[in-house]
TORLUM-304702 format. One record per atom (N, C-alpha, C): x, y, z; residue in three letters. Coordinates in steps of 0.2 Angstrom, whole numbers, padded with zeros to 4 digits, always signed. Layout:
N
XYZALA ...
% end
This chain:
242
+0938+0128-0605MET +0939+0124-0611MET +0935+0127-0617MET +0938+0130-0622PRO +0934+0131-0628PRO +0928+0125-0631PRO +0923+0128-0632LEU +0919+0122-0635LEU +0922+0118-0641LEU +0925+0121-0645ARG +0928+0117-0651ARG +0931+0110-0647ARG +0936+0112-0644GLU +0940+0106-0640GLU +0936+0102-0636GLU +0929+0105-0632GLU +0926+0101-0628GLU +0922+0096-0632GLU +0920+0099-0638PHE +0915+0095-0642PHE +0919+0089-0645PHE +0925+0090-0647ARG +0930+0086-0649ARG +0932+0080-0644ARG +0933+0083-0640ILE +0935+0077-0633ILE +0929+0073-0633ILE +0922+0076-0631GLN +0916+0072-0631GLN +0914+0068-0636GLN +0916+0071-0643GLY +0914+0066-0648GLY +0919+0059-0649GLY +0925+0060-0646ASP +0930+0056-0647ASP +0927+0050-0641ASP +0925+0052-0636PHE +0924+0048-0630PHE +0918+0044-0633PHE +0912+0048-0636LEU +0908+0043-0637LEU +0907+0039-0642LEU +0913+0041-0648PHE +0915+0036-0653PHE +0918+0031-0649PHE +0921+0031-0646LYS +0925+0024-0642LYS +0920+0021-0640LYS +0914+0022-0635TYR +0909+0019-0632TYR +0903+0018-0637TYR +0903+0019-0642ARG +0896+0020-0648ARG +0893+0014-0647ARG +0897+0008-0645SER +0893+0001-0646SER +0888+0001-0641SER +0889+0005-0636TYR +0884+0004-0630TYR +0877+0007-0631TYR +0877+0012-0635LEU +0870+0015-0637LEU +0865+0011-0639LEU +0866+0006-0644PRO +0861+0003-0645PRO +0858-0003-0639PRO +0862-0005-0636ILE +0859-0008-0628ILE +0855-0004-0625ILE +0856+0002-0624LEU +0852+0007-0620LEU +0846+0008-0624LEU +0845+0009-0630ILE +0840+0009-0635ILE +0835+0003-0633ILE +0839-0003-0633ILE +0835-0010-0634ILE +0831-0009-0628ILE +0836-0008-0621LEU +0833-0010-0614LEU +0827-0004-0614LEU +0827+0002-0615ALA +0822+0007-0615ALA +0817+0005-0619ALA +0818+0002-0625GLY +0813+0001-0629GLY +0809-0006-0627GLY +0812-0010-0624LEU +0808-0017-0622LEU +0804-0015-0616LEU +0806-0009-0611THR +0801-0008-0607THR +0795-0004-0609THR +0797+0001-0614VAL +0791+0004-0617VAL +0786-0001-0620VAL +0789-0007-0624TYR +0786-0011-0627TYR +0782-0015-0623TYR +0784-0017-0619VAL +0780-0022-0613VAL +0774-0017-0610VAL +0775-0012-0608ARG +0769-0007-0606ARG +0765-0006-0611ARG +0767-0005-0618SER +0762-0004-0623SER +0757-0010-0626SER +0760-0016-0624LEU +0758-0023-0627LEU +0751-0023-0627LEU +0747-0022-0620PRO +0741-0023-0618PRO +0736-0018-0623PRO +0738-0012-0627ASN +0735-0007-0630ASN +0735-0010-0638ASN +0740-0015-0640PHE +0740-0017-0647PHE +0734-0020-0651PHE +0732-0019-0656ASP +0727-0023-0660ASP +0731-0028-0664ASP +0730-0033-0661PRO +0733-0040-0664PRO +0731-0041-0672PRO +0725-0038-0674SER +0724-0039-0681SER +0729-0035-0686SER +0732-0030-0683LYS +0736-0025-0687LYS +0744-0026-0685LYS +0746-0031-0680THR +0752-0033-0677THR +0758-0033-0683THR +0756-0039-0687MET +0760-0041-0693MET +0762-0036-0697MET +0758-0032-0701ILE +0758-0026-0705ILE +0763-0021-0702ILE +0761-0019-0695LEU +0765-0014-0692LEU +0772-0017-0692LEU +0773-0024-0691GLU +0780-0026-0688GLU +0783-0026-0696GLU +0780-0027-0701LEU +0783-0028-0707LEU +0785-0020-0709LEU +0781-0015-0708ILE +0783-0008-0710ILE +0789-0007-0705ILE +0790-0009-0699CYS +0796-0008-0695CYS +0802-0011-0698CYS +0800-0017-0701LEU +0806-0022-0703LEU +0808-0018-0710LEU +0805-0014-0713PHE +0806-0011-0720PHE +0808-0005-0717PHE +0808-0003-0714ILE +0812+0005-0711ILE +0819+0001-0709ILE +0820-0003-0705CYS +0826-0007-0703CYS +0830-0009-0710CYS +0827-0012-0715LEU +0831-0014-0720LEU +0833-0008-0725LEU +0828-0002-0725LEU +0831+0004-0728LEU +0839+0005-0725LEU +0838+0005-0718GLY +0845+0008-0716GLY +0851+0005-0717GLY +0849-0003-0717LEU +0853-0008-0719LEU +0856-0007-0726LEU +0851-0006-0730MET +0853-0005-0736MET +0858+0002-0738MET +0857+0007-0735ILE +0860+0014-0736ILE +0868+0013-0734ILE +0869+0007-0727ARG +0875+0005-0726ARG +0878+0000-0731ARG +0874-0004-0734PHE +0877-0007-0739PHE +0880-0004-0745PHE +0876+0001-0748VAL +0878+0004-0753VAL +0884+0008-0751VAL +0884+0012-0745THR +0891+0017-0742THR +0896+0012-0742THR +0896+0006-0739ILE +0902+0001-0739ILE +0904-0001-0744ILE +0900-0003-0748GLY +0902-0006-0755GLY +0905-0002-0761GLY +0903+0005-0759TYR +0908+0009-0763TYR +0912+0014-0760TYR +0914+0011-0755SER +0919+0015-0749SER +0927+0013-0752SER +0932+0017-0750ALA +0938+0015-0751ALA +0941+0012-0745ALA +0946+0007-0745ASP +0949+0005-0739ASP +0950+0010-0735ASP +0951+0008-0728ASN +0952+0013-0723ASN +0949+0019-0723ASN +0943+0018-0724THR +0939+0025-0723THR +0931+0023-0720THR +0926+0022-0724SER +0921+0021-0722SER +0919+0014-0717SER +0918+0014-0711GLY +0917+0009-0707GLY +0923+0006-0704GLY +0928+0008-0705ARG +0934+0005-0703ARG +0938+0008-0697ARG +0935+0014-0694ASN +0938+0016-0689ASN +0938+0012-0684ASN +0943+0013-0679THR +0942+0008-0673THR +0942+0012-0666THR +0941+0008-0661ASN +0939+0012-0654ASN +0947+0016-0652ASN +0953+0015-0655GLU +0959+0018-0653GLU +0958+0025-0657GLU +0954+0027-0662GLY +0955+0032-0666GLY +0952+0031-0672GLY +0952+0038-0676GLN +0949+0039-0683GLN +0955+0036-0687GLN +0952+0034-0693ILE +0956+0031-0700ILE +0954+0034-0706ILE +0958+0037-0710ALA +0954+0040-0715ALA +0961+0041-0721ALA +0963+0036-0724ASP +0967+0036-0730ASP +0966+0039-0736ASP +0958+0041-0736TYR +0956+0043-0742TYR +0948+0047-0742TYR +0947+0052-0743ILE +0940+0056-0743ILE +0936+0053-0748ILE +0930+0050-0746ASN +0925+0048-0750ASN +0920+0054-0753ASN +0921+0056-0759THR +0915+0061-0761THR +0910+0060-0766THR +0911+0054-0769THR +0905+0052-0774THR +0902+0046-0770THR +0895+0045-0776GLY +0892+0040-0772GLY +0887+0043-0767GLY +0887+0040-0762PRO +0883+0041-0755PRO +0886+0048-0753PRO +0893+0049-0753TYR +0895+0054-0750TYR +0894+0061-0754TYR +0891+0060-0759SER +0890+0066-0764SER +0884+0069-0762SER +0880+0066-0757ILE +0874+0069-0756ILE +0873+0071-0747ILE +0878+0067-0744VAL +0878+0068-0737VAL +0884+0066-0734VAL +0887+0069-0729ARG +0893+0069-0727ARG +0893+0061-0721ARG +0888+0060-0718HIS +0889+0054-0714HIS +0883+0048-0716HIS +0883+0047-0722PRO +0878+0041-0724PRO +0878+0035-0720PRO +0884+0033-0716LEU +0884+0027-0712LEU +0879+0028-0707LEU +0880+0036-0703TYR +0875+0036-0698TYR +0868+0037-0700TYR +0868+0040-0706VAL +0861+0040-0708VAL +0858+0033-0709VAL +0862+0028-0712GLY +0859+0021-0712GLY +0858+0018-0703GLY +0861+0020-0700ASN +0861+0018-0693ASN +0855+0020-0690ASN +0853+0026-0692TYR +0847+0030-0688TYR +0840+0026-0691TYR +0841+0025-0698PHE +0835+0021-0700PHE +0833+0013-0697PHE +0840+0010-0696MET +0840+0005-0693MET +0838+0004-0685MET +0838+0009-0682TRP +0837+0008-0675TRP +0831+0013-0675TRP +0829+0017-0679LEU +0822+0019-0680LEU +0817+0013-0680LEU +0819+0010-0685GLY +0813+0003-0686GLY +0813-0001-0680GLY +0818-0001-0676ILE +0817-0004-0669ILE +0813-0001-0665ILE +0813+0006-0664ALA +0811+0010-0661ALA +0802+0010-0662ALA +0801+0009-0669CYS +0794+0010-0669CYS +0792+0003-0667CYS +0795-0002-0666PHE +0792-0009-0664PHE +0787-0007-0657PHE +0790-0002-0653THR +0785+0000-0648THR +0779+0003-0649THR +0778+0006-0655ARG +0773+0008-0657ARG +0770+0016-0652ARG +0776+0017-0648ASN +0774+0022-0645ASN +0778+0030-0648ASN +0774+0034-0648PHE +0776+0040-0653PHE +0780+0044-0649PHE +0780+0045-0642TRP +0786+0048-0639TRP +0793+0044-0637TRP +0792+0039-0637PHE +0798+0036-0637PHE +0802+0036-0643PHE +0798+0036-0649ILE +0802+0037-0655ILE +0803+0044-0656ILE +0801+0048-0653VAL +0804+0056-0654VAL +0809+0056-0647VAL +0809+0054-0643ALA +0815+0052-0638ALA +0822+0050-0641ALA +0820+0045-0645PHE +0826+0040-0648PHE +0828+0045-0653PHE +0825+0048-0657THR +0828+0053-0662THR +0832+0058-0659THR +0829+0062-0654LEU +0834+0066-0649LEU +0839+0063-0647LEU +0839+0058-0644LEU +0845+0056-0641LEU +0851+0053-0647LEU +0848+0050-0653TYR +0853+0048-0657TYR +0857+0055-0660TYR +0851+0060-0660TRP +0855+0067-0663TRP +0861+0070-0660TRP +0858+0069-0652LEU +0863+0073-0646LEU +0869+0068-0648LEU +0868+0062-0647TYR +0874+0058-0647TYR +0879+0057-0652TYR +0876+0057-0659TYR +0881+0057-0664TYR +0882+0064-0667TYR +0879+0069-0666GLU +0882+0076-0668GLU +0888+0077-0664GLU +0890+0074-0659ARG +0897+0075-0655ARG +0902+0071-0659ARG +0900+0065-0661ILE +0905+0061-0664ILE +0906+0062-0672ILE +0901+0065-0675MET +0902+0068-0682MET +0906+0073-0681MET +0906+0078-0676TYR +0910+0083-0676TYR +0917+0082-0675TYR +0917+0077-0670ALA +0924+0074-0669ALA +0927+0071-0675ALA +0924+0068-0679GLU +0927+0065-0685GLU +0929+0070-0691GLU +0924+0075-0691GLU +0925+0081-0695GLU +0931+0084-0694GLU +0933+0086-0686GLU +0939+0090-0686GLU +0945+0086-0686GLU +0944+0080-0687PHE +0950+0075-0689PHE +0952+0076-0695PHE +0946+0076-0699LEU +0947+0075-0707LEU +0949+0083-0709LEU +0946+0089-0706ARG +0949+0094-0708ARG +0957+0096-0706ARG +0959+0093-0700ASP +0966+0092-0698ASP +0970+0090-0703ASP +0967+0084-0707LYS +0972+0080-0710LYS +0972+0083-0718LYS +0967+0085-0720TYR +0965+0085-0727TYR +0965+0094-0728TYR +0963+0098-0723GLY +0962+0104-0725GLY +0957+0107-0729GLY +0959+0112-0733LYS +0954+0116-0738LYS +0950+0110-0742LYS +0954+0105-0744ARG +0951+0099-0748ARG +0945+0096-0745ARG +0946+0096-0739TYR +0939+0093-0735TYR +0934+0099-0735TYR +0937+0104-0732SER +0932+0110-0731SER +0928+0111-0737SER +0931+0111-0743ASP +0928+0113-0749ASP +0923+0108-0750ASP +0924+0102-0750TRP +0919+0096-0750TRP +0913+0097-0744TRP +0915+0098-0738ALA +0909+0097-0733ALA +0905+0104-0734ALA +0907+0110-0738SER +0904+0115-0738SER +0899+0114-0743SER +0900+0110-0748ALA +0894+0108-0752ALA +0889+0101-0751ALA +0891+0099-0746VAL +0887+0092-0745VAL +0884+0093-0738VAL +0877+0092-0736PRO +0875+0091-0729PRO +0877+0086-0724PRO +0877+0088-0718ALA +0880+0083-0714ALA +0875+0076-0713ALA +0868+0077-0713PHE +0864+0072-0711PHE +0858+0072-0716PHE +0855+0076-0717ILE +0851+0076-0722ILE +0851+0075-0730ILE +0851+0070-0733PRO +0853+0069-0740PRO +0850+0075-0745PRO +0855+0077-0748ALA +0852+0082-0755ALA +0853+0077-0761ALA +0847+0074-0761LEU +0847+0068-0767LEU +0849+0071-0774LEU +0848+0076-0776GLY +0849+0081-0782GLY +0857+0082-0783GLY +0860+0080-0779GLN +0868+0081-0780GLN +0872+0075-0780GLN +0868+0069-0781TRP +0872+0063-0782TRP +0876+0063-0788TRP +0882+0060-0787GLN +0887+0059-0792GLN +0890+0052-0793GLN +0890+0048-0799LYS +0891+0043-0798LYS +0898+0040-0795LYS +0898+0035-0792PRO +0905+0033-0788PRO +0910+0032-0792PRO +0915+0034-0790ASN +0922+0033-0794ASN +0925+0027-0792ASN +0923+0022-0788LEU +0924+0017-0785LEU +0920+0010-0788LEU +0923+0005-0789ARG +0918-0002-0791ARG +0916-0004-0785ARG +0908-0005-0786PHE +0905-0009-0780PHE +0908-0017-0777PHE +0909-0016-0772SER +0912-0022-0767SER +0908-0026-0765SER +0904-0032-0767TRP +0900-0036-0761TRP +0904-0039-0756TRP +0911-0041-0759VAL +0915-0043-0752VAL +0916-0040-0748VAL +0917-0033-0749LYS +0918-0029-0743LYS +0912-0027-0738LYS +0905-0028-0743VAL +0900-0028-0738VAL +0898-0034-0734VAL +0899-0039-0737ILE +0899-0046-0733ILE +0903-0047-0728ILE +0909-0044-0730ARG +0915-0046-0723ARG +0913-0040-0717ARG +0910-0035-0719GLN +0909-0030-0714GLN +0902-0031-0711GLN +0897-0032-0715GLU +0891-0032-0712GLU +0886-0039-0710GLU +0890-0043-0710LYS +0889-0050-0708LYS +0885-0049-0700LYS +0888-0046-0695ALA +0885-0045-0690ALA +0878-0041-0689ALA +0879-0036-0694GLY +0873-0032-0693GLY +0867-0035-0695GLY +0867-0039-0701ILE +0860-0043-0702ILE +0858-0048-0695ILE +0863-0051-0692LEU +0862-0055-0687LEU +0858-0052-0682LEU +0862-0046-0679ASN +0860-0041-0674ASN +0852-0039-0674ASN +0852-0037-0681LEU +0845-0035-0682LEU +0839-0039-0681LEU +0840-0046-0683PHE +0835-0050-0682PHE +0835-0053-0675PHE +0842-0052-0673LEU +0841-0055-0665LEU +0837-0051-0661LEU +0837-0044-0661VAL +0833-0038-0658VAL +0826-0039-0659VAL +0824-0040-0665ILE +0819-0041-0666ILE +0814-0047-0663ILE +0818-0054-0663LEU +0815-0058-0660LEU +0815-0058-0652LEU +0819-0054-0649ILE +0818-0054-0642ILE +0813-0049-0640ILE +0811-0045-0645PHE +0805-0041-0645PHE +0799-0046-0644PHE +0799-0050-0649LYS +0793-0055-0650LYS +0793-0060-0644LYS +0798-0062-0642LEU +0800-0067-0636LEU +0795-0064-0630LEU +0798-0058-0629ILE +0795-0054-0624ILE +0786-0054-0624ILE +0785-0052-0630GLU +0778-0053-0631GLU +0775-0059-0630GLU +0778-0065-0631VAL +0775-0071-0630VAL +0776-0072-0623VAL +0781-0071-0619TYR +0781-0072-0612TYR +0777-0068-0609TYR +0776-0063-0609PHE +0771-0058-0605PHE +0763-0059-0607PHE +0763-0060-0613PHE +0756-0058-0616PHE +0753-0064-0620PHE +0757-0070-0620HIS +0756-0076-0625HIS +0754-0073-0631HIS +0758-0069-0633GLY +0757-0067-0640GLY +0759-0073-0645GLY +0757-0071-0652ASN +0759-0076-0657ASN +0763-0072-0662ASN +0764-0076-0668GLY +0767-0074-0673GLY +0776-0073-0672GLY +0778-0076-0668VAL +0785-0077-0667VAL +0789-0082-0672VAL +0786-0087-0674VAL +0789-0092-0679VAL +0793-0089-0685VAL +0788-0084-0688PRO +0793-0080-0695PRO +0799-0077-0692PRO +0798-0074-0687TRP +0806-0070-0684TRP +0810-0075-0681TRP +0808-0080-0680LEU +0813-0086-0677LEU +0816-0090-0683LEU +0813-0090-0689TYR +0815-0092-0695TYR +0820-0088-0697TYR +0819-0081-0698ALA +0823-0076-0700ALA +0829-0075-0697ALA +0829-0076-0689PHE +0835-0075-0685PHE +0839-0082-0686PHE +0835-0088-0687LEU +0840-0094-0689LEU +0844-0092-0695LEU +0840-0090-0699ALA +0844-0090-0708ALA +0850-0084-0707ALA +0849-0079-0703SER +0854-0075-0701SER +0859-0077-0697SER +0859-0082-0693LEU +0862-0086-0689LEU +0867-0089-0694LEU +0864-0093-0698LEU +0867-0098-0702LEU +0872-0094-0707LEU +0869-0088-0709TRP +0873-0084-0713TRP +0879-0081-0710TRP +0879-0080-0705TYR +0884-0077-0701TYR +0889-0083-0701TYR +0888-0088-0698VAL +0892-0094-0697VAL +0897-0095-0703VAL +0891-0095-0709VAL +0895-0098-0715VAL +0901-0092-0718VAL +0898-0086-0717ILE +0904-0081-0718ILE +0911-0082-0713ILE +0909-0082-0708LYS +0914-0082-0702LYS +0919-0089-0705LYS +0916-0095-0706ILE +0921-0100-0709ILE +0924-0099-0713ILE +0920-0096-0719TRP +0923-0094-0725TRP +0929-0089-0724TRP +0928-0084-0720GLN +0933-0079-0719GLN +0939-0083-0716GLN +0937-0087-0711LYS +0944-0091-0708LYS +0949-0097-0711LYS +0944-0097-0718SER +0948-0102-0722SER +0951-0099-0728SER +0952-0092-0727GLY +0956-0088-0732GLY +0951-0085-0738GLY +0944-0086-0736GLY +0941-0083-0742GLY +0939-0076-0740GLY +0935-0072-0744LEU +0934-0065-0743LEU +0940-0060-0741LEU +0946-0063-0744SER +0952-0059-0743SER +0953-0053-0747SER +0950-0053-0753LYS +0951-0048-0757LYS +0944-0046-0759LYS +0944-0040-0762ASP +0938-0038-0765ASP +0937-0039-0772ASP +0930-0041-0774ARG +0929-0043-0780ARG +0923-0039-0784ARG 
% end
């Protein structure tokens, strides 16, 4: 089978099961974390954890901006059954990078990987992420090339795939929608603080560490936020962009 077809098949397969990658990262990260805990300096723990959180939030903010300025049935709306693209986003985040959502995902999970404070694990995570999502990006781009032809190729030729060209920023041609962000990203905030809390609980269990209370509060706040949004949606709210 030609590599072009093989890469696309692999990308479609990996896209369908992309939800399992974070689980593998978490399990591997927890293993490294437990083995590294005895070498941690307690006096620097909170500072380093806040740096990790900042990296995670940077990724989350990239996702917020991307989704907030996206058209319907494009960014973040693909399903396990296949790709969806009723519109090509070419302004805002998409004017500087072709896959801004995956850039956001990378920083979110890079922050989690940094919790291990293990340089080689961070490097291994980066390589795994690159190999995994390279195939997914290839499959998505082949889908868009087939659907939009030269229109897509011209845009893709001028915009890098993953490393943003910040100097190319173009003002978004769509109005920012907080409703869309809240509707689509409610689980992302909850999952982020859940994973961090798991790391801290592991530390307490194995090494009687401290500092878990602030992360517990953060998780409970994100859980409350998630429940409120779900109830709001079920009551008919958040049905239209504002």
